[in-house]
Every structure is written in structure tokens, then in C-alpha cells.
C-alpha positions as CSV (number, residue, x, y, z in Angstrom):
1,V,-18.4,-18.9,4.3
2,D,-18.6,-19.7,0.7
3,D,-21.5,-17.6,0.2
4,F,-19.7,-14.5,1.2
5,Y,-16.1,-15.3,0.2
6,T,-14.9,-15.0,-3.2
7,A,-11.4,-15.9,-4.6
8,R,-8.6,-13.8,-3.6
9,S,-7.7,-12.7,-6.8
10,S,-11.0,-11.1,-7.3
11,T,-10.4,-7.5,-6.6
12,K,-13.7,-5.5,-7.1
13,P,-16.8,-6.5,-5.2
14,P,-20.2,-5.9,-6.9
15,L,-21.0,-2.3,-7.2
16,P,-24.0,-1.5,-4.8
17,W,-26.3,0.1,-7.4
18,T,-30.2,0.4,-7.5
19,N,-32.7,2.2,-9.8
20,F,-33.1,5.3,-7.5
21,A,-32.0,8.4,-9.2
22,P,-30.1,11.1,-7.6
23,P,-31.8,14.7,-7.4
24,F,-28.8,16.2,-9.0
25,S,-26.7,15.9,-12.5
26,A,-24.1,13.3,-12.0
27,G,-21.8,14.7,-14.6
28,D,-20.0,12.1,-16.8
29,A,-20.7,9.2,-14.1
30,P,-23.7,7.0,-14.3
31,A,-26.6,8.3,-12.1
32,E,-26.6,4.8,-10.4
33,L,-23.3,5.4,-9.0
34,Y,-24.9,8.0,-6.5
35,A,-27.9,5.6,-5.5
36,P,-26.5,2.7,-3.5
37,A,-29.0,0.0,-2.4
38,F,-30.3,0.3,1.0
39,H,-33.0,-1.7,2.8
40,F,-33.4,0.2,6.0
41,G,-36.7,1.9,4.9
42,A,-35.1,5.4,5.9
43,Q,-35.4,8.5,3.9
44,P,-32.5,8.9,1.8
45,Q,-30.0,11.8,2.5
46,P,-26.9,13.1,1.0
47,L,-23.8,11.8,2.3
48,L,-22.2,15.0,2.3
49,Q,-24.7,16.4,5.2
50,L,-23.7,13.6,7.5
51,A,-20.4,14.7,8.3
52,E,-17.7,17.5,8.1
53,W,-15.3,17.2,5.3
54,I,-12.1,19.0,6.0
55,N,-9.5,19.3,3.2
56,G,-5.8,19.1,4.2
57,L,-3.2,21.8,3.5
58,A,-2.0,23.2,0.4
59,F,1.3,21.5,-0.4
60,K,2.9,24.5,-1.9
61,N,2.0,26.6,1.3
62,I,3.9,24.4,3.8
63,A,7.3,25.4,4.9
64,F,9.2,22.2,5.2
65,T,11.8,21.7,7.7
66,D,14.2,18.8,8.8
67,D,12.1,18.2,11.9
68,G,8.7,19.1,13.4
69,L,5.4,17.1,12.7
70,P,5.2,15.1,9.4
71,V,2.8,16.0,6.5
72,V,0.7,13.1,5.8
73,K,0.0,12.1,2.2
74,I,-1.5,8.7,1.0
75,S,1.9,7.1,1.2
76,E,2.1,7.7,4.9
77,I,-1.4,6.7,5.5
78,K,-0.8,3.5,3.8
79,N,2.6,2.7,4.7
80,G,3.6,4.9,7.7
81,F,6.5,7.2,7.9
82,S,9.9,7.2,5.9
83,D,12.8,9.1,5.1
84,A,10.6,10.7,2.2
85,T,8.1,11.9,4.7
86,K,8.0,15.8,4.6
87,R,8.2,17.5,8.1
88,T,7.2,21.3,9.2
89,N,7.7,23.2,12.3
90,G,4.9,25.6,11.1
91,I,1.6,26.2,12.9
92,Y,-1.5,25.8,10.9
93,D,-5.4,25.5,11.4
94,D,-5.9,22.8,14.2
95,R,-8.7,21.3,12.0
96,V,-6.0,19.8,9.9
97,R,-3.9,18.5,12.6
98,L,-4.2,14.6,12.7
99,R,-4.5,12.8,15.9
100,N,-5.0,9.0,16.4
101,G,-8.5,7.7,15.5
102,D,-9.2,10.5,12.9
103,L,-11.2,9.4,9.9
104,L,-9.6,10.0,6.7
105,F,-11.1,9.9,3.1
106,C,-8.5,10.0,0.1
107,W,-10.3,11.8,-2.8
108,S,-7.9,12.2,-5.4
109,G,-5.4,9.8,-7.0
110,Q,-5.3,6.5,-8.8
111,P,-8.9,5.2,-8.2
112,E,-7.6,1.5,-7.4
113,T,-5.1,2.4,-5.2
114,S,-5.5,5.9,-3.7
115,I,-9.2,6.5,-3.4
116,G,-10.4,5.2,0.0
117,T,-11.0,5.5,3.5
118,F,-8.6,5.2,6.4
119,V,-8.4,5.5,10.2
120,W,-5.1,7.5,11.3
121,D,-3.1,5.8,14.0
122,N,0.5,7.2,13.7
123,G,0.2,10.2,16.2
124,D,0.0,13.9,15.7
125,A,0.6,15.2,12.0
126,W,-0.5,17.7,9.7
127,L,-2.9,16.6,6.9
128,N,-1.8,17.2,3.1
129,Q,-4.5,18.4,0.4
130,H,-6.3,15.9,-1.3
131,I,-7.5,14.1,1.7
132,F,-10.5,14.8,3.9
133,R,-10.5,14.7,7.6
134,V,-14.0,13.4,8.1
135,L,-16.0,14.3,11.3
136,P,-19.4,12.4,11.4
137,A,-22.3,14.0,12.8
138,E,-23.0,13.2,16.6
139,R,-26.1,11.3,15.8
140,I,-24.0,8.7,13.9
141,D,-21.7,5.9,15.2
142,R,-18.2,6.7,14.1
143,R,-17.3,3.2,13.4
144,F,-20.4,2.6,11.4
145,F,-19.6,5.7,9.5
146,R,-16.3,4.1,8.6
147,F,-18.1,1.0,7.4
148,L,-20.4,3.0,5.5
149,M,-17.5,4.6,3.5
150,L,-16.0,1.2,2.8
151,Y,-19.5,0.0,1.6
152,L,-19.5,2.9,-0.9
153,Q,-15.9,2.5,-1.9
154,P,-16.6,0.8,-5.2
155,N,-19.0,3.6,-6.2
156,F,-16.0,6.1,-5.1
157,Q,-13.5,4.4,-7.3
158,E,-16.0,4.2,-10.3
159,I,-16.8,7.9,-10.0
160,A,-13.1,8.7,-9.8
161,R,-12.4,6.5,-12.7
162,N,-15.1,8.4,-15.0
163,K,-13.2,11.5,-14.2
164,Q,-9.6,10.2,-14.9
165,T,-7.5,12.2,-17.2
166,T,-4.0,12.3,-16.6
167,G,-3.9,9.1,-14.6
168,L,-5.6,10.5,-11.6
169,G,-9.4,10.6,-10.7
170,H,-11.2,12.5,-8.0
171,V,-14.4,12.5,-5.7
172,T,-15.5,15.9,-5.0
173,K,-17.8,17.5,-2.4
174,G,-20.3,17.7,-5.2
175,D,-20.1,14.0,-5.6
176,L,-20.7,13.5,-1.9
177,G,-23.7,15.7,-2.0
178,M,-25.1,13.7,-4.8
179,M,-24.7,10.4,-3.0
180,M,-27.8,9.3,-1.4
181,V,-27.8,7.0,1.7
182,Q,-30.0,5.5,4.3
183,L,-29.2,5.2,7.9
184,P,-30.5,2.7,10.3
185,S,-31.3,3.5,13.9
186,R,-28.4,4.4,16.2
187,S,-28.6,1.0,17.9
188,E,-28.5,-0.8,14.7
189,Q,-25.6,1.3,13.6
190,E,-23.8,0.0,16.9
191,R,-24.6,-3.5,16.3
192,I,-23.4,-3.7,12.7
193,A,-20.2,-1.6,13.7
194,D,-19.5,-4.3,16.4
195,T,-20.0,-7.1,14.1
196,L,-17.5,-5.8,11.4
197,Q,-14.9,-4.3,13.8
198,S,-13.7,-7.8,14.9
199,V,-12.7,-8.4,11.3
200,Q,-11.3,-4.8,10.9
201,D,-9.5,-5.0,14.1
202,K,-7.4,-8.0,12.8
203,I,-6.7,-6.3,9.5
204,D,-5.7,-3.1,11.0
205,L,-3.3,-5.0,13.5
206,N,-1.7,-7.1,10.6
207,R,-1.1,-3.8,8.8
208,Q,0.7,-2.3,12.0
209,M,2.7,-5.4,12.4
210,A,3.7,-5.5,8.7
211,V,4.9,-1.9,9.0
212,T,6.8,-2.6,12.0
213,L,8.4,-5.7,10.7
214,E,9.5,-4.0,7.4
215,N,11.1,-1.1,9.5
216,M,13.1,-3.7,11.4
217,A,14.5,-5.4,8.5
218,R,15.4,-2.0,6.9
219,A,17.1,-1.1,10.2
220,L,19.1,-4.4,10.3
221,F,20.2,-3.8,6.6
222,K,21.3,-0.3,7.3
223,S,23.3,-1.6,10.4
224,W,25.1,-4.2,8.7
225,F,25.5,-3.0,5.2
226,V,25.5,0.7,5.4
227,D,26.8,1.9,8.7
228,F,28.8,-1.3,9.4
229,D,27.9,-1.1,13.2
230,P,29.3,-4.8,13.9
231,V,32.6,-3.8,12.0
232,H,33.0,-0.6,13.9
233,A,32.3,-2.2,17.2
234,K,35.0,-4.8,16.6
235,A,37.4,-2.6,15.1
236,E,37.1,-0.4,18.5
237,G,37.2,-3.5,20.8
238,G,33.6,-3.2,21.8
239,D,30.9,-5.5,21.9
240,T,28.7,-5.9,18.7
241,G,25.6,-6.9,20.4
242,L,25.3,-10.0,18.4
243,P,25.4,-13.6,19.4
244,A,29.3,-14.8,19.2
245,D,28.7,-17.2,16.1
246,I,27.3,-14.2,14.2
247,A,29.8,-11.8,15.4
248,V,32.9,-13.7,14.4
249,L,31.6,-13.5,10.8
250,F,32.4,-9.8,10.6
251,P,35.7,-8.2,10.0
252,D,37.5,-6.3,12.6
253,G,38.7,-3.3,10.5
254,F,38.3,-1.4,7.3
255,N,40.4,-1.2,4.0
256,D,41.7,2.0,2.5
257,E,38.5,2.5,0.6
258,G,36.4,2.8,4.1
259,L,34.9,-0.7,3.7
260,P,35.1,-3.6,5.7
261,K,38.0,-5.8,5.0
262,G,37.2,-8.2,2.4
263,W,34.0,-6.6,1.4
264,R,33.6,-4.4,-1.8
265,S,31.4,-2.0,-3.5
266,G,29.3,-3.6,-6.3
267,S,25.9,-3.5,-7.8
268,L,22.6,-5.4,-7.8
269,D,24.0,-6.9,-11.1
270,D,26.3,-8.9,-8.8
271,L,23.3,-10.4,-6.8
272,A,20.3,-10.5,-9.2
273,D,19.3,-11.0,-12.8
274,T,17.1,-8.5,-14.3
275,N,14.0,-9.3,-16.4
276,S,15.3,-12.9,-16.8
277,E,12.0,-14.3,-17.7
278,S,9.1,-13.2,-19.8
279,W,6.0,-15.1,-21.4
280,K,6.4,-15.4,-25.2
281,A,3.7,-16.0,-28.0
282,S,4.6,-19.6,-28.2
283,S,4.8,-20.3,-24.4
284,H,2.3,-18.5,-22.4
285,P,-0.6,-19.7,-19.9
286,E,-4.1,-19.5,-21.0
287,E,-4.9,-17.1,-18.1
288,I,-3.0,-14.9,-16.3
289,E,-2.9,-12.9,-12.9
290,Y,-1.7,-9.4,-13.6
291,V,0.1,-6.7,-11.6
292,D,0.1,-3.1,-13.2
293,L,2.1,-0.2,-12.0
294,S,-0.8,1.5,-10.5
295,N,-1.7,-1.5,-8.4
296,C,1.7,-1.5,-6.4
297,K,2.6,0.9,-4.0
298,W,5.3,1.1,-1.4
299,G,5.9,-2.5,-0.9
300,N,2.2,-3.5,-1.2
301,I,0.5,-5.3,-4.2
302,D,-3.0,-3.6,-3.5
303,C,-4.9,-5.8,-6.2
304,T,-4.5,-8.0,-9.2
305,T,-6.5,-8.7,-12.3
306,Q,-7.2,-12.0,-14.1
307,Y,-7.0,-11.9,-17.7
308,R,-7.3,-14.6,-20.5
309,W,-4.1,-14.3,-22.5
310,E,-5.9,-12.9,-25.6
311,D,-7.4,-10.2,-23.4
312,A,-4.4,-9.1,-21.5
313,P,-2.7,-5.7,-22.1
314,S,0.2,-6.0,-24.3
315,R,2.5,-5.0,-21.5
316,A,1.5,-8.1,-19.3
317,R,4.7,-10.1,-20.1
318,R,7.1,-10.1,-17.2
319,V,7.2,-13.3,-15.1
320,A,7.5,-12.7,-11.4
321,R,8.6,-15.4,-8.9
322,V,8.5,-16.0,-5.1
323,G,11.4,-14.0,-3.8
324,D,11.8,-11.6,-6.8
325,T,11.5,-7.8,-6.3
326,I,9.5,-5.9,-8.7
327,F,10.4,-2.3,-9.2
328,G,8.5,0.3,-11.2
329,T,10.8,2.1,-13.9
330,V,8.1,4.8,-14.7
331,R,8.1,7.6,-12.1
332,P,10.3,5.6,-9.7
333,G,9.6,8.1,-7.0
334,N,6.0,6.9,-6.8
335,G,7.1,3.7,-4.9
336,S,5.8,1.3,-7.2
337,Y,7.7,-1.6,-5.9
338,A,7.1,-4.9,-4.1
339,F,8.5,-8.1,-2.7
340,V,6.9,-11.2,-4.6
341,G,5.7,-13.4,-1.9
342,R,3.7,-16.0,-4.0
343,E,3.7,-17.7,-7.3
344,G,1.6,-17.0,-10.3
345,L,1.9,-13.4,-11.0
346,T,2.6,-11.6,-14.2
347,V,3.7,-8.0,-14.1
348,S,3.9,-5.2,-16.5
349,T,6.9,-4.4,-18.7
350,G,6.8,-1.1,-16.7
351,F,8.6,-3.3,-13.8
352,A,12.3,-4.3,-13.6
353,V,12.0,-7.8,-12.1
354,L,15.0,-8.6,-10.0
355,R,15.6,-12.3,-9.4
356,P,18.4,-13.3,-6.8
357,K,21.2,-15.3,-8.1
358,K,21.3,-17.2,-4.8
359,E,18.7,-17.5,-2.2
360,I,20.8,-15.7,0.3
361,Y,20.6,-12.4,-1.6
362,R,16.8,-12.1,-2.0
363,E,16.4,-9.9,1.1
364,V,19.4,-7.7,0.4
365,V,18.1,-7.4,-3.3
366,Y,14.8,-6.1,-2.1
367,L,15.9,-3.9,0.7
368,A,18.9,-2.2,-1.3
369,S,16.7,-1.5,-4.5
370,T,13.8,-0.1,-2.4
371,D,15.9,1.9,0.0
372,I,14.6,5.6,0.0
373,A,18.0,7.0,-1.1
374,N,18.1,4.8,-4.1
375,I,14.4,5.7,-5.0
376,R,15.3,9.1,-5.0
377,W,18.4,8.7,-7.1
378,L,16.4,7.0,-9.7
379,E,13.6,9.5,-9.4
380,Q,16.4,12.2,-10.3
381,L,17.6,10.0,-13.2
382,A,14.1,9.7,-14.5
383,A,13.4,13.6,-14.3
384,G,16.5,14.3,-16.4
385,H,15.1,12.3,-19.2
386,G,12.0,14.6,-19.3
387,G,8.7,13.5,-20.9
388,A,5.3,12.9,-19.8
389,Y,6.1,9.7,-18.2
390,P,9.6,10.0,-16.6
391,A,11.2,6.6,-16.5
392,V,14.6,4.9,-16.2
393,N,15.8,1.6,-17.9
394,P,15.9,-1.5,-16.1
395,D,19.6,-1.5,-16.1
396,K,19.8,1.7,-14.1
397,V,17.8,-0.2,-11.4
398,S,20.2,-3.3,-11.6
399,A,23.1,-0.6,-11.5
400,T,21.9,0.2,-7.9
401,T,25.1,0.4,-5.6
402,V,25.4,-2.4,-2.9
403,I,28.1,-3.6,-0.5
404,V,28.9,-7.0,-1.3
405,S,29.9,-8.9,2.0
406,C,31.3,-12.3,2.3
407,E,28.7,-15.1,1.7
408,K,28.6,-16.2,5.3
409,V,27.3,-12.7,6.4
410,A,25.1,-12.6,3.6
411,A,23.6,-15.9,4.4
412,E,23.2,-14.8,8.3
413,F,21.4,-11.6,7.2
414,S,19.0,-13.7,4.9
415,T,18.4,-16.1,7.7
416,N,17.1,-13.1,10.0
417,A,15.6,-10.9,7.4
418,A,13.6,-13.8,6.0
419,I,11.9,-14.3,9.1
420,M,10.4,-10.7,9.1
421,I,9.7,-10.6,5.2
422,D,8.1,-13.9,5.1
423,R,6.0,-12.9,8.1
424,I,5.0,-9.9,6.4
425,E,4.0,-11.8,3.3
426,A,1.9,-14.2,5.5
427,L,0.3,-11.2,7.3
428,K,-0.6,-9.7,3.7
429,Q,-2.2,-13.0,2.7
430,E,-4.3,-13.3,6.0
431,S,-5.4,-9.7,5.5
432,A,-6.5,-10.3,2.0
433,Y,-8.7,-13.0,3.1
434,L,-10.2,-10.9,5.9
435,E,-10.5,-7.9,3.5
436,H,-12.6,-10.2,1.0
437,L,-14.8,-11.5,4.0
438,R,-15.4,-8.1,5.2
439,D,-16.1,-6.6,1.6
440,A,-18.5,-9.6,1.1
441,L,-20.4,-8.8,4.4
442,L,-20.3,-4.9,3.8
443,P,-23.0,-4.7,1.1
444,K,-25.1,-7.3,3.0
445,L,-25.0,-5.5,6.5
446,L,-24.7,-1.8,5.2
447,S,-27.7,-2.3,2.9
448,G,-29.8,-4.0,5.6
449,E,-30.0,-7.0,3.6
450,L,-28.2,-9.3,6.0
451,R,-29.1,-9.4,9.8
452,V,-26.3,-9.0,12.4
453,A,-26.9,-12.3,13.9
454,D,-26.4,-14.1,10.4
455,A,-23.1,-12.2,9.8
456,E,-21.6,-13.1,13.2
457,D,-22.2,-16.9,12.2
458,V,-20.4,-16.5,9.0
459,I,-17.4,-14.6,10.8
460,A,-17.4,-17.5,13.6
461,V,-17.0,-20.1,10.8
462,A,-14.4,-18.0,9.1
């Protein structure tokens, strides 16, 4: 396994370059980016010709409604639906209607976190622009084509990075036309796909489980601290649906402000300290593992970067500990937030780092600060300040309104929610290992350098 697995903090597999020159001009990108290494002995052919690439709907032409089918952007692809998901009752070209199993390629956005290949698995929906629905030619195994796209991922990201201007990069059909690839026989495609799919299935399952668990944690938070379901049930003489030892912790009525008796309206300042720890010139590690705003989206830290202290960006100063919540203050509507599940991370000064004052508050702090209604509120505040990079001060994040219950209820909530949040973090770490294993095998198998039997031995050991 050591021959194929690199440290989890390594985020960029080697670029699959060779000296083969593409037949077209590559613009600002190095020609080598369009000539991945292959050893199948087949005639190179443009990637564009191997599939149909259908762009999604133009956002401005969609009539949004309160119900109907969801409109899928990169955030829905990576994290499922939320209250921020737009919907429409409109009828559009069936070619941009998503169904489970559709292969998608996000061709515009942050190169490190948005450019990429995904399989849709959340039911019927409409596809937003900047994403291709990809229909591989009949002679190509669909699973193999997905792994081929993943093999080319470093090239796509570098192409997009070379075109980056205002924070976004892109991969055009012109780029796909210049990308020259080799295909093995159909039977070899199937063998390669079978081998990699065993790893990919586990990654996909972990992602689905993590989304489900987060939705459950958010639903529990809303029930207890927003809708006050247990309190309403007790006030009406009904069953709370909770075990007796938990139900007894809740009040049986409301005060004049409409809050549960004994509870009050407060802010995250009551529950957490903000930016309480930063590295200083006199006390810093020799090396740091850094998280930038662009590497953190909708609860996921997609990648990190290792720096020697003297080479790190000047904004790499905030210290994040296990149990902290990091929340991006620049363009807060972008969803640059995450729960910190492991030690050793240094984050950008563009984050507000919320550190619970007590262990029992860590889940409430995370779920309250990252509630979609709060994100939209902070987004409006940031927009009101104008500028090229709308932002809010960290104190606006810590001013987030939260209902402060008695500590016994907070502790019981923490006990239940922690099971879900901690399991999510364990799934993420397992998936990180599997992704590195997959990404280490991809260039070997997809280039023809490694035989399927040898790859199966590596997976068995892992």
C-alpha cells in the first residue's frame, strides 16, 4: 500500500504529463496539460469526441418557484439539497433534466474545489449552467469514462487555474477538444472500472451517509431550539416522543416572549469565544497545515496545504482545534464553513473561529452558526458593505442569535448530536484515505502502466 498511498495532507496527485504535443493551440496553458500519459498503444483522440457535453440552464432564464424540481448547482452536487436550493415548476429541454446515475462535469468555479466530475444520485432535477451533463459514446464503459475524467482531474484543475481571473477558472469545450486520450479495449475498460468501482462505491456511500447524518442533526436542532416541539407537546399535554428521562428536562410552557420557560434569547457570544488563538511571530510551528476559504465549502474541508512557516501566506494565522467551527466572513453566502474534526489545522484570517466555552455547546455552535437562515442574514450584511469582496466582521458571526436553554438540555442535545457529528468526521477521514488510494491507482490503471491484477492486490491489502 505504501507504494500507492501518500500522506493524507497531500492534496495534489502528480500531473499525468508526457511530451506528446496536442494538435491545437493550448492558449495560456502549457501544451503538456493536454497530453496525458497513456500506455495502451491506441491512437490518441480528442476527449470532446468521446461523449456528448450538454451545458445546463442559464440561471437568469429560470422562473423560480416555492416548489417544483430543484435546480442543481455545485453546492447541491457536493452536499445535497438545502433551504438555499432554488426550485422551479418550469418545463425545459429534457436534455438538461437530471436523473440518478447521470455523469456531471463542473467546468467553472474555484479550480481546487469546484472543477470536477460527479455522479448525480438525488433524483429528478434541472441542471444549472457551468455544469455539463456528460453522455459517453456507446462504445465506452460509463464507469470507465468517469474514472478517465477523474484521472484527468489534475489537468482540468491546472487548465482552469491558468485561466483564473476573478477567483474563478474554467474548462471549455475547446479545452476538451485539445485533450488527447487513449482508450483500451472495451473488455479492458470494464476490468479497470470493476477494480476502481469497489473503492468508489465506499467513497460514495460515505458521502451519502454523511449528508444524511448532517440533515438528521440539523432536524434535531430545529425541533428542540427553533420549533420547540418537545415544549409544545408538554404544554398541550401530549407525548414528546422522547424517552422519559429526556422529556422531563424540557419546560411545560412558554414565557411572555414566546420562549420556553427558563430559556432566553442570546447570541453565540454566550456559548463560544471568537478567534481566541492565533500564531504569533514569537510562537509558531515550523510547518503548518493550512485551510484557505476556497478549500472549505458547505461543511467540507476539501483539501489542505502544507507550508513551512516562512513560506505560508500572511493570512495563515488562526489556530483551529477539534470542536471549533470555522466560518468564512468573506462572501458568507458561499458556504465556506466547517466543523473541525481533527487537530493540527491553521486557517485563514478570513475565517471566524468559534470555540465553544463548554464541550456541551460545540454542536449547538456549529449548527446555529451554519443554519441557512443565518448564512443568508450574514450574506445580506456583507452585501450592504459593498466592495469587490463583500464581507462581515467576525463579531457579526458571533452575534448570531441563538436560544440559550438550561445546561441539562444543552448537554443532552450534545450527547445525541455528537454521535452524528463525530460519525460524519470519521466518514470524512475514511473517505480521504480511500480517495488517496483511488487517486494513486488512477494514473497507473488509466494510463495502462499498472495491470488490474496488481491493483486488486493493493486494494485487498488496504
